[in-house]
Structure formats: C-alpha cells, structure tokens
C-alpha positions as CSV (number, residue, x, y, z in Angstrom):
1,M,9.6,1.5,-12.0
2,I,10.5,-1.2,-9.2
3,E,13.6,-3.3,-9.8
4,V,14.3,-5.4,-6.8
5,N,17.9,-7.3,-7.2
6,N,18.6,-10.5,-5.4
7,I,17.6,-9.5,-2.0
8,S,17.9,-11.3,1.2
9,K,16.7,-10.4,4.7
10,T,17.2,-12.5,8.1
11,F,15.9,-10.8,11.2
12,N,17.6,-11.9,14.4
13,K,20.5,-13.1,12.6
14,G,23.2,-15.1,14.6
15,E,20.6,-15.9,17.2
16,A,18.6,-19.2,18.0
17,T,15.3,-17.0,16.8
18,A,16.8,-16.2,13.5
19,V,14.1,-16.0,10.4
20,K,15.3,-15.9,6.9
21,A,12.4,-13.7,5.6
22,L,13.7,-13.3,2.1
23,S,15.8,-15.2,0.1
24,N,17.2,-13.9,-3.4
25,I,14.2,-12.2,-4.3
26,Y,14.2,-10.8,-8.0
27,I,11.3,-9.2,-9.3
28,D,10.8,-6.2,-11.9
29,I,7.5,-4.1,-11.7
30,N,6.8,-1.9,-15.0
31,A,5.2,1.4,-14.6
32,N,1.4,1.3,-14.4
33,E,1.6,-2.5,-13.1
34,F,-1.1,-3.5,-10.1
35,V,0.7,-6.2,-8.4
36,V,-1.2,-8.4,-6.5
37,I,1.1,-10.8,-3.8
38,V,-0.4,-13.8,-2.0
39,G,1.0,-16.5,0.2
40,S,0.5,-18.1,3.5
41,N,1.6,-16.6,7.0
42,G,5.0,-16.3,7.2
43,S,5.5,-16.5,3.2
44,G,7.4,-13.3,3.1
45,K,4.9,-11.1,1.0
46,S,4.5,-8.4,3.6
47,T,8.3,-8.6,4.3
48,L,8.7,-8.0,0.8
49,L,6.5,-4.9,0.6
50,N,8.2,-3.7,3.5
51,S,11.5,-4.1,1.8
52,I,10.5,-1.8,-1.1
53,A,8.7,0.9,1.5
54,G,12.1,0.9,3.7
55,S,11.0,-0.6,6.9
56,F,14.4,-2.0,7.2
57,I,17.6,-2.3,5.2
58,C,18.2,-5.8,3.5
59,D,21.0,-7.7,4.1
60,E,22.1,-8.0,0.5
61,G,20.8,-7.1,-3.0
62,T,19.8,-3.6,-4.4
63,I,16.3,-2.0,-4.9
64,I,15.9,0.5,-7.6
65,I,12.7,3.1,-7.7
66,D,12.4,4.9,-10.9
67,G,15.9,4.7,-11.6
68,S,17.3,5.8,-8.3
69,D,19.0,3.5,-5.9
70,V,17.1,3.6,-2.8
71,T,18.8,0.4,-1.0
72,K,20.2,2.3,1.9
73,L,17.5,4.7,2.4
74,Q,15.2,4.7,5.1
75,D,11.3,4.9,4.6
76,Y,10.9,8.5,5.0
77,Q,13.2,8.9,2.4
78,R,11.3,7.1,-0.1
79,T,8.3,9.0,0.3
80,K,9.4,11.1,-2.8
81,W,8.2,8.1,-4.9
82,L,5.7,6.1,-2.7
83,S,2.8,6.2,-0.4
84,R,1.3,3.5,1.6
85,V,-1.8,2.2,3.5
86,F,-1.0,-0.2,6.4
87,Q,-3.4,-2.9,7.7
88,N,-4.3,-1.1,10.8
89,P,-6.6,1.5,10.0
90,L,-5.5,3.4,13.0
91,Q,-1.6,4.0,11.5
92,G,-2.5,6.1,8.5
93,T,-4.3,9.0,10.6
94,A,-3.5,11.4,13.2
95,P,-6.7,10.7,15.5
96,A,-6.9,13.9,17.6
97,L,-6.6,16.2,14.3
98,S,-9.6,17.0,12.4
99,I,-10.4,15.4,8.8
100,I,-9.5,18.6,7.1
101,D,-6.4,18.9,8.8
102,N,-5.4,15.1,8.1
103,F,-5.6,16.2,4.5
104,R,-3.8,19.2,5.0
105,L,-1.0,17.5,6.3
106,A,-1.2,14.5,3.7
107,A,-0.9,17.3,0.7
108,L,2.3,18.3,2.0
109,R,3.8,15.2,2.9
110,T,6.8,15.1,0.6
111,Q,7.0,19.1,1.0
112,S,9.0,21.3,3.4
113,K,6.7,22.4,6.2
114,S,6.7,26.1,7.9
115,M,4.5,27.8,10.3
116,K,2.4,29.3,7.4
117,I,0.6,26.0,6.8
118,G,-3.2,26.7,6.2
119,V,-6.4,25.9,4.9
120,S,-7.7,27.6,1.9
121,D,-11.7,27.3,0.6
122,T,-10.1,25.8,-2.5
123,F,-8.4,23.2,-0.4
124,I,-11.5,22.3,1.4
125,S,-13.4,22.1,-1.4
126,K,-11.4,19.9,-3.1
127,V,-11.2,17.9,0.0
128,K,-15.0,17.6,0.3
129,D,-15.2,16.4,-3.5
130,R,-12.5,13.4,-2.9
131,I,-14.5,12.6,0.4
132,A,-17.7,12.6,-1.4
133,T,-16.7,9.8,-3.7
134,L,-16.7,7.6,-0.7
135,D,-20.3,7.8,-0.2
136,M,-20.0,7.7,3.7
137,G,-21.1,11.4,4.2
138,L,-17.9,12.5,5.5
139,E,-17.5,15.4,3.3
140,D,-19.9,17.3,6.1
141,K,-17.9,16.3,8.7
142,I,-14.4,17.8,7.8
143,N,-13.8,19.4,11.4
144,Q,-14.5,15.9,13.2
145,P,-11.7,14.5,14.7
146,V,-10.7,11.2,12.9
147,G,-10.1,9.8,16.0
148,S,-13.9,9.5,16.3
149,L,-14.4,7.5,13.2
150,S,-15.0,4.1,12.7
151,G,-12.0,1.9,11.4
152,G,-13.3,1.5,7.9
153,Q,-14.0,5.6,7.7
154,R,-10.6,6.1,8.6
155,Q,-8.8,3.4,6.3
156,A,-10.8,4.6,3.3
157,L,-9.5,8.7,4.3
158,T,-5.9,7.1,4.8
159,L,-6.6,5.8,1.2
160,L,-7.6,9.2,-0.3
161,M,-4.9,10.7,1.7
162,S,-2.1,8.4,0.5
163,V,-2.4,10.2,-2.9
164,M,-2.9,14.0,-2.2
165,D,0.7,14.6,-2.8
166,E,2.5,13.6,-5.7
167,S,3.1,9.9,-5.7
168,K,4.1,7.3,-8.5
169,I,3.8,4.4,-6.5
170,L,1.0,2.9,-4.0
171,L,1.8,0.4,-1.2
172,L,-1.4,-1.7,0.1
173,D,-0.5,-3.9,3.0
174,E,-3.6,-6.1,3.8
175,P,-5.9,-3.1,3.8
176,T,-9.1,-4.7,4.2
177,A,-8.1,-7.2,6.7
178,A,-9.4,-5.3,9.7
179,L,-12.7,-4.1,8.2
180,D,-16.4,-5.1,7.6
181,P,-17.3,-6.4,4.0
182,K,-18.7,-3.2,2.9
183,S,-15.9,-1.2,3.9
184,A,-13.4,-3.7,2.4
185,A,-15.5,-3.5,-0.8
186,T,-15.6,0.7,-0.5
187,V,-11.6,0.7,0.0
188,M,-11.0,-1.7,-2.6
189,L,-13.0,-0.3,-4.9
190,T,-11.8,3.1,-4.4
191,A,-8.2,2.0,-4.6
192,D,-8.5,0.5,-8.0
193,K,-10.4,3.7,-9.4
194,L,-7.6,6.0,-7.7
195,I,-4.7,3.6,-9.3
196,K,-6.6,3.8,-12.8
197,Q,-7.1,7.7,-12.7
198,L,-3.7,8.5,-11.6
199,N,-1.8,6.0,-13.6
200,L,-0.3,4.6,-10.1
201,T,2.2,1.8,-10.0
202,A,0.8,-0.5,-7.4
203,I,1.3,-3.5,-5.0
204,L,-1.5,-5.1,-3.0
205,V,-0.7,-7.9,-0.7
206,T,-3.7,-9.6,0.4
207,H,-5.2,-13.0,1.8
208,N,-8.7,-12.5,0.5
209,L,-8.4,-14.8,-2.5
210,K,-11.6,-12.6,-4.1
211,E,-9.5,-9.4,-3.9
212,A,-6.5,-11.3,-5.7
213,I,-8.9,-12.2,-8.6
214,S,-10.9,-9.1,-8.6
215,F,-7.8,-6.3,-8.7
216,G,-4.6,-6.3,-10.0
217,N,-3.0,-7.4,-13.6
218,R,-0.5,-9.4,-12.2
219,I,-0.2,-11.9,-9.4
220,I,2.4,-13.5,-7.5
221,Q,2.8,-16.2,-5.1
222,M,5.4,-16.4,-2.2
223,S,6.7,-19.1,0.1
224,E,9.2,-19.4,2.7
225,G,10.5,-16.1,1.4
226,T,10.6,-16.8,-2.3
227,I,8.7,-16.4,-5.2
228,I,7.1,-19.4,-6.8
229,K,4.5,-17.8,-9.0
230,D,4.4,-14.8,-11.2
231,L,1.8,-14.9,-13.4
232,K,1.0,-11.8,-16.0
233,K,-2.4,-10.2,-17.3
234,E,-3.4,-12.6,-19.8
235,V,-3.0,-15.7,-17.5
236,K,-4.2,-14.0,-14.3
237,E,-7.6,-13.0,-16.3
238,K,-8.2,-16.9,-16.3
239,L,-7.8,-17.5,-12.8
240,G,-10.7,-18.2,-10.4
241,V,-10.7,-18.2,-6.7
242,N,-10.6,-22.4,-6.5
243,D,-7.4,-22.0,-8.4
244,I,-5.8,-19.5,-6.1
245,F,-7.1,-21.7,-3.3
246,E,-5.4,-24.8,-4.7
247,W,-2.0,-23.1,-4.5
248,F,-2.3,-23.4,-0.8
249,Q,-2.9,-26.9,-0.7
C-alpha cells in the first residue's frame, strides 16, 4: 500500500541552520496495517508522516502509494488516497461553518465542487448517526458553528470527517497531544474502530506510550532521522509500557 524507498530530507540545505531530518528511509506498509511510530523530539517521526502526506518534496528517493508514484505530487494531489488528522484540533475544521456544513465539505473532499452542493435529509441523518457514536451529544447541535466547540470535540469531529469521503489511508499526527484524557480516549478508540470497520491502512505518530501499546499491529522507533526498530504484530503484542520506555534511556 505504501512504499517508501530511500527517502532523505534536509531542511535549510546549504545554510548554517541545515537539519537532516530523514536519512535513507526504507519502509513498506501493507494494506490494512496500523503502524505506530514513536521517537524522541527531532527523531523524524512527524517528518516521515509529512513526507508521505506530501507536505514537502523529498530530496531523494521515491514514495509509492497503492501502486502510484506520488513522489513529486503536492499534498492536495495525494488526497485521492489518504486523509489526515493533525495534532492541532483547530486545523481540521472550518470554524465559521456549522458542523453539518463541515461534514458536507469533507464528504466532497476529493470530488469536484459546484454551486449545487446541498445537504439532504438523508445526509443529515447519516451524519447524526456517525456523530452519535462519539457520545458527546453533538448530534443535536449540527447547526452550531464548529468554532464554538472545545478542542476535544473538534478533534473527534475531524476524525469522523476524515473518512466521510473515500480514503484508503489514515494519517494520525499526534492527534491527542492537545486533548484532555477523556477526549483523547474518545478520539483514539473511535480511530481504532474506524480503521477496523473500513479496513484502512493507518499510521499513528505519538509520544503517548500507552497509545503505542494499546493501538496498532506494528511499531517503529525512529532516532535522528532513521528507523532503528521495526517490530511486527507478534513482537509488539508482547511489549509493555516499560519496555518502550527503556528504548528512550
């Protein structure tokens, strides 16, 4: 599903502030794998996620998604295959629009837009049913501006919206880092459920060691722009929080 072949990235190349963020990264992620990436600050984990998302073009190497070479494609050109939830809850929604309008735009994410975009009763019912699964009471507030909601509520809605349109890959960039424990648990449990129900391929970048243990069927550790551990399901299932904590000592 995702093939990363020998990618490298240096920011501010040729300057005194140059940083080699990724160095000769190779990774193959199969369809329906849920990969968790951990690492210290500056290890390259978010940069690797951003390279797959198309936030920048790598200096060398290739990235193949579902058999297509996307190496030179911009981020908006990769939405055909993937959707994304950012660390900042404010990034995934349009605050001035209502909840239902945000969902309508999300449902058309990869489709052509026209002046005839509307919201039918069937669509409203579908959205309400999905929002009700969050158990936040937001299904009765679909006409409320998203900007009036809490960060946890917005992040949970962003997650649901990310899979409104067809998508094969879900990228989660520290989606609970800015949330309280209850909201974080809701977001991660919802993400895990959606990934399984929709047979998505997923990548989660996290600093939360409990999340790293509880979710995913493969775990990768990065350090200084390289992959230093890549453990599959059988090994990951035997890990405890203390085991991963020791990786950082």
